[in-house]
Structure formats: C-alpha cells, structure tokens
N, CA, C and O atoms as a GROMACS GRO file, in nm:
protein
  480
    1UNK      N    1  -2.704  -0.281  -1.099
    1UNK     CA    2  -2.735  -0.154  -1.032
    1UNK      C    3  -2.638  -0.135  -0.915
    1UNK      O    4  -2.621  -0.223  -0.831
    2UNK      N    5  -2.576  -0.018  -0.911
    2UNK     CA    6  -2.479   0.009  -0.805
    2UNK      C    7  -2.545   0.083  -0.690
    2UNK      O    8  -2.632   0.169  -0.709
    3UNK      N    9  -2.503   0.047  -0.571
    3UNK     CA   10  -2.555   0.110  -0.451
    3UNK      C   11  -2.463   0.226  -0.416
    3UNK      O   12  -2.343   0.207  -0.394
    4UNK      N   13  -2.518   0.346  -0.411
    4UNK     CA   14  -2.439   0.465  -0.379
    4UNK      C   15  -2.385   0.454  -0.237
    4UNK      O   16  -2.458   0.418  -0.145
    5UNK      N   17  -2.257   0.485  -0.222
    5UNK     CA   18  -2.194   0.480  -0.091
    5UNK      C   19  -2.241   0.598  -0.007
    5UNK      O   20  -2.245   0.712  -0.054
    6UNK      N   21  -2.276   0.570   0.117
    6UNK     CA   22  -2.324   0.676   0.206
    6UNK      C   23  -2.208   0.760   0.258
    6UNK      O   24  -2.092   0.720   0.251
    7UNK      N   25  -2.241   0.878   0.310
    7UNK     CA   26  -2.138   0.964   0.369
    7UNK      C   27  -2.069   0.894   0.484
    7UNK      O   28  -1.948   0.906   0.503
    8UNK      N   29  -2.148   0.820   0.562
    8UNK     CA   30  -2.093   0.747   0.676
    8UNK      C   31  -1.991   0.642   0.629
    8UNK      O   32  -1.884   0.628   0.688
    9UNK      N   33  -2.027   0.568   0.523
    9UNK     CA   34  -1.936   0.467   0.470
    9UNK      C   35  -1.808   0.531   0.417
    9UNK      O   36  -1.698   0.482   0.441
   10UNK      N   37  -1.823   0.641   0.345
   10UNK     CA   38  -1.705   0.712   0.293
   10UNK      C   39  -1.615   0.761   0.407
   10UNK      O   40  -1.493   0.751   0.400
   11UNK      N   41  -1.678   0.812   0.510
   11UNK     CA   42  -1.603   0.861   0.626
   11UNK      C   43  -1.525   0.747   0.691
   11UNK      O   44  -1.410   0.764   0.730
   12UNK      N   45  -1.589   0.630   0.702
   12UNK     CA   46  -1.524   0.514   0.762
   12UNK      C   47  -1.407   0.466   0.676
   12UNK      O   48  -1.301   0.433   0.730
   13UNK      N   49  -1.426   0.461   0.543
   13UNK     CA   50  -1.316   0.422   0.455
   13UNK      C   51  -1.201   0.522   0.462
   13UNK      O   52  -1.084   0.483   0.463
   14UNK      N   53  -1.233   0.651   0.468
   14UNK     CA   54  -1.130   0.754   0.479
   14UNK      C   55  -1.049   0.733   0.607
   14UNK      O   56  -0.926   0.743   0.606
   15UNK      N   57  -1.118   0.704   0.716
   15UNK     CA   58  -1.052   0.681   0.844
   15UNK      C   59  -0.957   0.561   0.835
   15UNK      O   60  -0.843   0.568   0.880
   16UNK      N   61  -1.005   0.451   0.778
   16UNK     CA   62  -0.924   0.330   0.762
   16UNK      C   63  -0.801   0.359   0.677
   16UNK      O   64  -0.690   0.320   0.712
   17UNK      N   65  -0.821   0.429   0.564
   17UNK     CA   66  -0.711   0.460   0.474
   17UNK      C   67  -0.607   0.550   0.542
   17UNK      O   68  -0.487   0.526   0.530
   18UNK      N   69  -0.653   0.651   0.613
   18UNK     CA   70  -0.560   0.742   0.681
   18UNK      C   71  -0.483   0.672   0.793
   18UNK      O   72  -0.365   0.698   0.812
   19UNK      N   73  -0.550   0.583   0.866
   19UNK     CA   74  -0.481   0.507   0.971
   19UNK      C   75  -0.375   0.416   0.911
   19UNK      O   76  -0.264   0.406   0.964
   20UNK      N   77  -0.408   0.349   0.801
   20UNK     CA   78  -0.312   0.262   0.734
   20UNK      C   79  -0.192   0.343   0.682
   20UNK      O   80  -0.077   0.301   0.692
   21UNK      N   81  -0.222   0.459   0.625
   21UNK     CA   82  -0.117   0.547   0.573
   21UNK      C   83  -0.022   0.588   0.686
   21UNK      O   84   0.100   0.586   0.668
   22UNK      N   85  -0.077   0.624   0.799
   22UNK     CA   86   0.004   0.664   0.913
   22UNK      C   87   0.094   0.549   0.961
   22UNK      O   88   0.211   0.570   0.992
   23UNK      N   89   0.039   0.426   0.966
   23UNK     CA   90   0.118   0.309   1.007
   23UNK      C   91   0.233   0.284   0.911
   23UNK      O   92   0.345   0.254   0.953
   24UNK      N   93   0.206   0.297   0.782
   24UNK     CA   94   0.310   0.274   0.681
   24UNK      C   95   0.420   0.379   0.694
   24UNK      O   96   0.538   0.345   0.688
   25UNK      N   97   0.382   0.504   0.710
   25UNK     CA   98   0.481   0.611   0.722
   25UNK      C   99   0.569   0.588   0.844
   25UNK      O  100   0.691   0.606   0.839
   26UNK      N  101   0.507   0.549   0.954
   26UNK     CA  102   0.583   0.519   1.076
   26UNK      C  103   0.680   0.404   1.050
   26UNK      O  104   0.797   0.410   1.089
   27UNK      N  105   0.630   0.298   0.985
   27UNK     CA  106   0.712   0.181   0.956
   27UNK      C  107   0.827   0.216   0.861
   27UNK      O  108   0.940   0.172   0.881
   28UNK      N  109   0.798   0.296   0.758
   28UNK     CA  110   0.902   0.340   0.665
   28UNK      C  111   1.011   0.417   0.737
   28UNK      O  112   1.130   0.399   0.710
   29UNK      N  113   0.971   0.504   0.829
   29UNK     CA  114   1.068   0.581   0.906
   29UNK      C  115   1.159   0.488   0.986
   29UNK      O  116   1.280   0.510   0.994
   30UNK      N  117   1.100   0.384   1.045
   30UNK     CA  118   1.179   0.287   1.120
   30UNK      C  119   1.276   0.213   1.028
   30UNK      O  120   1.392   0.193   1.064
   31UNK      N  121   1.228   0.172   0.909
   31UNK     CA  122   1.315   0.102   0.814
   31UNK      C  123   1.432   0.190   0.772
   31UNK      O  124   1.546   0.145   0.767
   32UNK      N  125   1.402   0.316   0.743
   32UNK     CA  126   1.508   0.408   0.700
   32UNK      C  127   1.610   0.425   0.811
   32UNK      O  128   1.731   0.423   0.786
   33UNK      N  129   1.564   0.442   0.934
   33UNK     CA  130   1.656   0.455   1.046
   33UNK      C  131   1.740   0.328   1.065
   33UNK      O  132   1.860   0.337   1.089
   34UNK      N  133   1.676   0.211   1.055
   34UNK     CA  134   1.750   0.085   1.069
   34UNK      C  135   1.852   0.070   0.956
   34UNK      O  136   1.963   0.023   0.978
   35UNK      N  137   1.813   0.111   0.836
   35UNK     CA  138   1.903   0.103   0.722
   35UNK      C  139   2.026   0.192   0.744
   35UNK      O  140   2.138   0.152   0.712
   36UNK      N  141   2.004   0.310   0.798
   36UNK     CA  142   2.116   0.401   0.826
   36UNK      C  143   2.208   0.342   0.932
   36UNK      O  144   2.330   0.356   0.924
   37UNK      N  145   2.148   0.277   1.032
   37UNK     CA  146   2.230   0.213   1.137
   37UNK      C  147   2.316   0.103   1.077
   37UNK      O  148   2.434   0.091   1.110
   38UNK      N  149   2.258   0.022   0.989
   38UNK     CA  150   2.332  -0.085   0.925
   38UNK      C  151   2.447  -0.026   0.845
   38UNK      O  152   2.558  -0.080   0.845
   39UNK      N  153   2.420   0.086   0.776
   39UNK     CA  154   2.521   0.150   0.692
   39UNK      C  155   2.636   0.206   0.776
   39UNK      O  156   2.751   0.197   0.736
   40UNK      N  157   2.606   0.264   0.891
   40UNK     CA  158   2.709   0.329   0.970
   40UNK      C  159   2.791   0.231   1.054
   40UNK      O  160   2.902   0.264   1.095
   41UNK      N  161   2.737   0.112   1.079
   41UNK     CA  162   2.817   0.013   1.152
   41UNK      C  163   2.931  -0.033   1.062
   41UNK      O  164   2.909  -0.075   0.949
   42UNK      N  165   3.052  -0.025   1.115
   42UNK     CA  166   3.168  -0.064   1.035
   42UNK      C  167   3.180  -0.216   1.036
   42UNK      O  168   3.190  -0.278   1.142
   43UNK      N  169   3.179  -0.274   0.915
   43UNK     CA  170   3.192  -0.420   0.903
   43UNK      C  171   3.338  -0.459   0.919
   43UNK      O  172   3.427  -0.396   0.862
   44UNK      N  173   3.362  -0.564   0.998
   44UNK     CA  174   3.499  -0.606   1.030
   44UNK      C  175   3.560  -0.692   0.919
   44UNK      O  176   3.679  -0.679   0.889
   45UNK      N  177   3.482  -0.777   0.860
   45UNK     CA  178   3.537  -0.864   0.755
   45UNK      C  179   3.434  -0.883   0.644
   45UNK      O  180   3.326  -0.825   0.648
   46UNK      N  181   3.468  -0.964   0.546
   46UNK     CA  182   3.383  -0.985   0.429
   46UNK      C  183   3.245  -1.039   0.467
   46UNK      O  184   3.144  -0.995   0.413
   47UNK      N  185   3.240  -1.134   0.560
   47UNK     CA  186   3.112  -1.193   0.602
   47UNK      C  187   3.024  -1.085   0.666
   47UNK      O  188   2.904  -1.076   0.636
   48UNK      N  189   3.083  -1.004   0.753
   48UNK     CA  190   3.007  -0.895   0.814
   48UNK      C  191   2.955  -0.798   0.708
   48UNK      O  192   2.841  -0.753   0.715
   49UNK      N  193   3.040  -0.766   0.610
   49UNK     CA  194   2.999  -0.673   0.503
   49UNK      C  195   2.884  -0.732   0.422
   49UNK      O  196   2.788  -0.661   0.389
   50UNK      N  197   2.893  -0.860   0.390
   50UNK     CA  198   2.787  -0.925   0.313
   50UNK      C  199   2.656  -0.927   0.392
   50UNK      O  200   2.550  -0.899   0.337
   51UNK      N  201   2.666  -0.959   0.519
   51UNK     CA  202   2.547  -0.962   0.604
   51UNK      C  203   2.487  -0.822   0.617
   51UNK      O  204   2.365  -0.805   0.610
   52UNK      N  205   2.573  -0.724   0.635
   52UNK     CA  206   2.528  -0.585   0.647
   52UNK      C  207   2.459  -0.540   0.519
   52UNK      O  208   2.354  -0.476   0.524
   53UNK      N  209   2.518  -0.572   0.405
   53UNK     CA  210   2.462  -0.536   0.275
   53UNK      C  211   2.327  -0.604   0.254
   53UNK      O  212   2.232  -0.540   0.208
   54UNK      N  213   2.318  -0.734   0.287
   54UNK     CA  214   2.194  -0.808   0.272
   54UNK      C  215   2.085  -0.748   0.361
   54UNK      O  216   1.972  -0.730   0.316
   55UNK      N  217   2.120  -0.717   0.485
   55UNK     CA  218   2.022  -0.661   0.579
   55UNK      C  219   1.969  -0.528   0.526
   55UNK      O  220   1.849  -0.502   0.530
   56UNK      N  221   2.059  -0.444   0.479
   56UNK     CA  222   2.018  -0.313   0.426
   56UNK      C  223   1.927  -0.331   0.304
   56UNK      O  224   1.824  -0.265   0.292
   57UNK      N  225   1.967  -0.420   0.213
   57UNK     CA  226   1.887  -0.445   0.093
   57UNK      C  227   1.748  -0.497   0.129
   57UNK      O  228   1.648  -0.456   0.070
   58UNK      N  229   1.743  -0.588   0.226
   58UNK     CA  230   1.616  -0.645   0.272
   58UNK      C  231   1.526  -0.535   0.328
   58UNK      O  232   1.407  -0.529   0.295
   59UNK      N  233   1.581  -0.449   0.413
   59UNK     CA  234   1.502  -0.342   0.473
   59UNK      C  235   1.449  -0.247   0.366
   59UNK      O  236   1.334  -0.204   0.372
   60UNK      N  237   1.533  -0.214   0.268
   60UNK     CA  238   1.490  -0.122   0.163
   60UNK      C  239   1.388  -0.186   0.070
   60UNK      O  240   1.298  -0.117   0.022
   61UNK      N  241   1.400  -0.316   0.043
   61UNK     CA  242   1.302  -0.382  -0.044
   61UNK      C  243   1.166  -0.389   0.024
   61UNK      O  244   1.063  -0.377  -0.042
   62UNK      N  245   1.164  -0.408   0.154
   62UNK     CA  246   1.037  -0.406   0.227
   62UNK      C  247   0.971  -0.270   0.212
   62UNK      O  248   0.850  -0.260   0.194
   63UNK      N  249   1.051  -0.166   0.220
   63UNK     CA  250   0.992  -0.033   0.213
   63UNK      C  251   0.940  -0.002   0.073
   63UNK      O  252   0.851   0.082   0.060
   64UNK      N  253   0.993  -0.067  -0.033
   64UNK     CA  254   0.939  -0.046  -0.168
   64UNK      C  255   0.793  -0.091  -0.174
   64UNK      O  256   0.709  -0.023  -0.232
   65UNK      N  257   0.764  -0.205  -0.114
   65UNK     CA  258   0.627  -0.255  -0.110
   65UNK      C  259   0.538  -0.157  -0.034
   65UNK      O  260   0.426  -0.127  -0.075
   66UNK      N  261   0.590  -0.107   0.077
   66UNK     CA  262   0.515  -0.010   0.158
   66UNK      C  263   0.492   0.118   0.078
   66UNK      O  264   0.384   0.176   0.083
   67UNK      N  265   0.593   0.162   0.003
   67UNK     CA  266   0.577   0.283  -0.079
   67UNK      C  267   0.469   0.264  -0.185
   67UNK      O  268   0.389   0.354  -0.209
   68UNK      N  269   0.467   0.146  -0.248
   68UNK     CA  270   0.363   0.116  -0.347
   68UNK      C  271   0.224   0.125  -0.283
   68UNK      O  272   0.130   0.179  -0.340
   69UNK      N  273   0.214   0.069  -0.163
   69UNK     CA  274   0.084   0.071  -0.095
   69UNK      C  275   0.046   0.215  -0.059
   69UNK      O  276  -0.072   0.252  -0.066
   70UNK      N  277   0.143   0.296  -0.020
   70UNK     CA  278   0.115   0.437   0.010
   70UNK      C  279   0.057   0.508  -0.111
   70UNK      O  280  -0.038   0.586  -0.099
   71UNK      N  281   0.113   0.481  -0.229
   71UNK     CA  282   0.061   0.543  -0.351
   71UNK      C  283  -0.083   0.500  -0.376
   71UNK      O  284  -0.167   0.581  -0.414
   72UNK      N  285  -0.110   0.372  -0.356
   72UNK     CA  286  -0.247   0.321  -0.376
   72UNK      C  287  -0.344   0.386  -0.276
   72UNK      O  288  -0.458   0.417  -0.311
   73UNK      N  289  -0.299   0.406  -0.154
   73UNK     CA  290  -0.384   0.470  -0.052
   73UNK      C  291  -0.412   0.614  -0.091
   73UNK      O  292  -0.526   0.660  -0.081
   74UNK      N  293  -0.309   0.687  -0.135
   74UNK     CA  294  -0.330   0.826  -0.177
   74UNK      C  295  -0.427   0.834  -0.295
   74UNK      O  296  -0.511   0.924  -0.300
   75UNK      N  297  -0.414   0.740  -0.389
   75UNK     CA  298  -0.508   0.737  -0.503
   75UNK      C  299  -0.650   0.708  -0.455
   75UNK      O  300  -0.745   0.768  -0.504
   76UNK      N  301  -0.664   0.617  -0.360
   76UNK     CA  302  -0.797   0.584  -0.306
   76UNK      C  303  -0.857   0.707  -0.235
   76UNK      O  304  -0.977   0.732  -0.246
   77UNK      N  305  -0.776   0.781  -0.163
   77UNK     CA  306  -0.825   0.903  -0.097
   77UNK      C  307  -0.871   1.006  -0.200
   77UNK      O  308  -0.971   1.074  -0.180
   78UNK      N  309  -0.798   1.016  -0.311
   78UNK     CA  310  -0.840   1.109  -0.419
   78UNK      C  311  -0.973   1.063  -0.480
   78UNK      O  312  -1.060   1.144  -0.510
   79UNK      N  313  -0.987   0.930  -0.496
   79UNK     CA  314  -1.114   0.878  -0.552
   79UNK      C  315  -1.230   0.906  -0.456
   79UNK      O  316  -1.342   0.932  -0.500
   80UNK      N  317  -1.203   0.901  -0.326
   80UNK     CA  318  -1.307   0.936  -0.228
   80UNK      C  319  -1.350   1.081  -0.248
   80UNK      O  320  -1.469   1.112  -0.242
   81UNK      N  321  -1.253   1.169  -0.270
   81UNK     CA  322  -1.283   1.311  -0.290
   81UNK      C  323  -1.360   1.336  -0.420
   81UNK      O  324  -1.446   1.424  -0.427
   82UNK      N  325  -1.328   1.256  -0.524
   82UNK     CA  326  -1.393   1.274  -0.654
   82UNK      C  327  -1.523   1.197  -0.667
   82UNK      O  328  -1.592   1.207  -0.768
   83UNK      N  329  -1.557   1.122  -0.565
   83UNK     CA  330  -1.682   1.044  -0.564
   83UNK      C  331  -1.680   0.922  -0.656
   83UNK      O  332  -1.786   0.873  -0.695
   84UNK      N  333  -1.561   0.872  -0.692
   84UNK     CA  334  -1.561   0.748  -0.769
   84UNK      C  335  -1.488   0.636  -0.694
   84UNK      O  336  -1.441   0.540  -0.754
   85UNK      N  337  -1.481   0.651  -0.562
   85UNK     CA  338  -1.426   0.546  -0.477
   85UNK      C  339  -1.520   0.427  -0.482
   85UNK      O  340  -1.642   0.443  -0.474
   86UNK      N  341  -1.463   0.308  -0.493
   86UNK     CA  342  -1.546   0.187  -0.496
   86UNK      C  343  -1.580   0.143  -0.637
   86UNK      O  344  -1.647   0.041  -0.656
   87UNK      N  345  -1.533   0.220  -0.737
   87UNK     CA  346  -1.553   0.181  -0.876
   87UNK      C  347  -1.421   0.135  -0.934
   87UNK      O  348  -1.317   0.198  -0.913
   88UNK      N  349  -1.424   0.025  -1.007
   88UNK     CA  350  -1.304  -0.029  -1.069
   88UNK      C  351  -1.247   0.072  -1.168
   88UNK      O  352  -1.320   0.128  -1.250
   89UNK      N  353  -1.118   0.096  -1.160
   89UNK     CA  354  -1.052   0.193  -1.248
   89UNK      C  355  -1.032   0.139  -1.389
   89UNK      O  356  -0.994   0.214  -1.479
   90UNK      N  357  -1.057   0.009  -1.409
   90UNK     CA  358  -1.041  -0.050  -1.542
   90UNK      C  359  -1.174  -0.070  -1.613
   90UNK      O  360  -1.186  -0.036  -1.731
   91UNK      N  361  -1.274  -0.123  -1.544
   91UNK     CA  362  -1.401  -0.154  -1.610
   91UNK      C  363  -1.517  -0.066  -1.562
   91UNK      O  364  -1.627  -0.074  -1.616
   92UNK      N  365  -1.492   0.018  -1.463
   92UNK     CA  366  -1.592   0.111  -1.406
   92UNK      C  367  -1.707   0.044  -1.332
   92UNK      O  368  -1.804   0.110  -1.295
   93UNK      N  369  -1.697  -0.086  -1.310
   93UNK     CA  370  -1.799  -0.155  -1.231
   93UNK      C  371  -1.772  -0.135  -1.083
   93UNK      O  372  -1.661  -0.098  -1.043
   94UNK      N  373  -1.873  -0.160  -1.004
   94UNK     CA  374  -1.858  -0.146  -0.860
   94UNK      C  375  -1.769  -0.257  -0.804
   94UNK      O  376  -1.783  -0.374  -0.839
   95UNK      N  377  -1.677  -0.218  -0.716
   95UNK     CA  378  -1.592  -0.314  -0.644
   95UNK      C  379  -1.675  -0.364  -0.526
   95UNK      O  380  -1.738  -0.285  -0.456
   96UNK      N  381  -1.673  -0.495  -0.505
   96UNK     CA  382  -1.756  -0.550  -0.397
   96UNK      C  383  -1.714  -0.492  -0.262
   96UNK      O  384  -1.597  -0.463  -0.239
   97UNK      N  385  -1.813  -0.477  -0.172
   97UNK     CA  386  -1.784  -0.424  -0.037
   97UNK      C  387  -1.689  -0.518   0.037
   97UNK      O  388  -1.605  -0.472   0.114
   98UNK      N  389  -1.703  -0.647   0.012
   98UNK     CA  390  -1.616  -0.745   0.077
   98UNK      C  391  -1.470  -0.717   0.040
   98UNK      O  392  -1.381  -0.718   0.125
   99UNK      N  393  -1.446  -0.692  -0.088
   99UNK     CA  394  -1.310  -0.661  -0.136
   99UNK      C  395  -1.262  -0.528  -0.081
   99UNK      O  396  -1.147  -0.516  -0.039
  100UNK      N  397  -1.349  -0.428  -0.082
  100UNK     CA  398  -1.312  -0.296  -0.028
  100UNK      C  399  -1.281  -0.303   0.122
  100UNK      O  400  -1.190  -0.235   0.170
  101UNK      N  401  -1.357  -0.384   0.194
  101UNK     CA  402  -1.330  -0.399   0.337
  101UNK      C  403  -1.194  -0.463   0.362
  101UNK      O  404  -1.124  -0.429   0.458
  102UNK      N  405  -1.156  -0.557   0.274
  102UNK     CA  406  -1.027  -0.625   0.289
  102UNK      C  407  -0.911  -0.539   0.239
  102UNK      O  408  -0.805  -0.534   0.301
  103UNK      N  409  -0.933  -0.471   0.126
  103UNK     CA  410  -0.829  -0.388   0.063
  103UNK      C  411  -0.890  -0.254   0.021
  103UNK      O  412  -0.916  -0.233  -0.098
  104UNK      N  413  -0.912  -0.164   0.114
  104UNK     CA  414  -0.981  -0.039   0.079
  104UNK      C  415  -0.907   0.047  -0.024
  104UNK      O  416  -0.967   0.137  -0.082
  105UNK      N  417  -0.779   0.022  -0.046
  105UNK     CA  418  -0.701   0.100  -0.142
  105UNK      C  419  -0.703   0.039  -0.282
  105UNK      O  420  -0.645   0.096  -0.375
  106UNK      N  421  -0.767  -0.076  -0.299
  106UNK     CA  422  -0.764  -0.143  -0.429
  106UNK      C  423  -0.828  -0.057  -0.538
  106UNK      O  424  -0.936  -0.002  -0.518
  107UNK      N  425  -0.762  -0.046  -0.654
  107UNK     CA  426  -0.820   0.031  -0.763
  107UNK      C  427  -0.905  -0.053  -0.858
  107UNK      O  428  -0.970   0.000  -0.948
  108UNK      N  429  -0.905  -0.186  -0.838
  108UNK     CA  430  -0.972  -0.274  -0.933
  108UNK      C  431  -1.065  -0.375  -0.866
  108UNK      O  432  -1.047  -0.412  -0.750
  109UNK      N  433  -1.163  -0.417  -0.944
  109UNK     CA  434  -1.252  -0.524  -0.897
  109UNK      C  435  -1.176  -0.657  -0.906
  109UNK      O  436  -1.069  -0.663  -0.966
  110UNK      N  437  -1.230  -0.759  -0.846
  110UNK     CA  438  -1.163  -0.889  -0.842
  110UNK      C  439  -1.143  -0.946  -0.982
  110UNK      O  440  -1.040  -1.007  -1.010
  111UNK      N  441  -1.243  -0.928  -1.071
  111UNK     CA  442  -1.232  -0.981  -1.208
  111UNK      C  443  -1.116  -0.919  -1.284
  111UNK      O  444  -1.039  -0.989  -1.349
  112UNK      N  445  -1.104  -0.786  -1.277
  112UNK     CA  446  -0.995  -0.718  -1.348
  112UNK      C  447  -0.860  -0.752  -1.286
  112UNK      O  448  -0.761  -0.765  -1.357
  113UNK      N  449  -0.856  -0.767  -1.154
  113UNK     CA  450  -0.732  -0.805  -1.085
  113UNK      C  451  -0.687  -0.944  -1.130
  113UNK      O  452  -0.568  -0.966  -1.157
  114UNK      N  453  -0.782  -1.038  -1.138
  114UNK     CA  454  -0.749  -1.173  -1.180
  114UNK      C  455  -0.699  -1.175  -1.324
  114UNK      O  456  -0.604  -1.246  -1.356
  115UNK      N  457  -0.763  -1.097  -1.411
  115UNK     CA  458  -0.719  -1.087  -1.551
  115UNK      C  459  -0.577  -1.033  -1.560
  115UNK      O  460  -0.494  -1.086  -1.634
  116UNK      N  461  -0.549  -0.930  -1.483
  116UNK     CA  462  -0.415  -0.869  -1.483
  116UNK      C  463  -0.310  -0.967  -1.434
  116UNK      O  464  -0.200  -0.973  -1.489
  117UNK      N  465  -0.343  -1.045  -1.332
  117UNK     CA  466  -0.248  -1.144  -1.278
  117UNK      C  467  -0.222  -1.256  -1.378
  117UNK      O  468  -0.110  -1.306  -1.388
  118UNK      N  469  -0.325  -1.296  -1.451
  118UNK     CA  470  -0.308  -1.402  -1.553
  118UNK      C  471  -0.218  -1.353  -1.667
  118UNK      O  472  -0.137  -1.428  -1.721
  119UNK      N  473  -0.233  -1.225  -1.702
  119UNK     CA  474  -0.157  -1.169  -1.812
  119UNK      C  475  -0.010  -1.148  -1.778
  119UNK      O  476   0.076  -1.146  -1.866
  120UNK      N  477   0.019  -1.131  -1.649
  120UNK     CA  478   0.158  -1.103  -1.612
  120UNK      C  479   0.238  -1.224  -1.574
  120UNK      O  480   0.356  -1.213  -1.541
   0.00000   0.00000   0.00000
C-alpha cells in the first residue's frame, strides 16, 4: 500500500529540486567561463597546450554529469506536476522516502537501480 504524498511534502521536494537546479546552472556557467578562459590563454609550448587541453576537457566532462543531473531534475519536476513523483518509472512501485530524500531526482526505486547497474 502506497502512502499518498502530501501537498506539503510535494512543495518541499519542489523546493529542494529547484534549489539544486539553480546550483547546477550556476556551476555550469562557471565551468563554461573557465573553459573559455583556458581556450583563450595562448599556450607557449607543447606541455602548456597539453595541460590547457586536459584542463578544458576535464571542465567540460564535469559539466556533462551536471547536465545529466539537470535533465533528471527537470523530469522529477514534471512528475511532481503529473502527480506520479515518488513512483518508480520502471516498475511503478513507490520509491522509498529515504531514497527520495537522498536523491529527489531519482526516477527509479533502489531495486530497479540495482538491476540496471548489474546489467550494465
């Protein structure tokens, strides 16, 4: 039996998700600016060029993870609007509150997540 999420709980999750989204967007903006700085600095020799290239690649790879999380947050916000937030997108069972508190953007319950990780 699933416990219906209250309006107060939904409001709190929405607040958490929006705050996290804002932090990620701010962080992404910083990464993009740092990446542009690395690109515009003229490298003097091969070692400088390699270091500059590595730094830029590192900054951009970090932002890929952040972009993925942004997509998950946007999906979670849509689920809040559709009233199926807190339900696993694979098995339709309720996601535990403990898991939602830790990862409010998660689309899956722990069982489905573990299955997916074993398969990959």
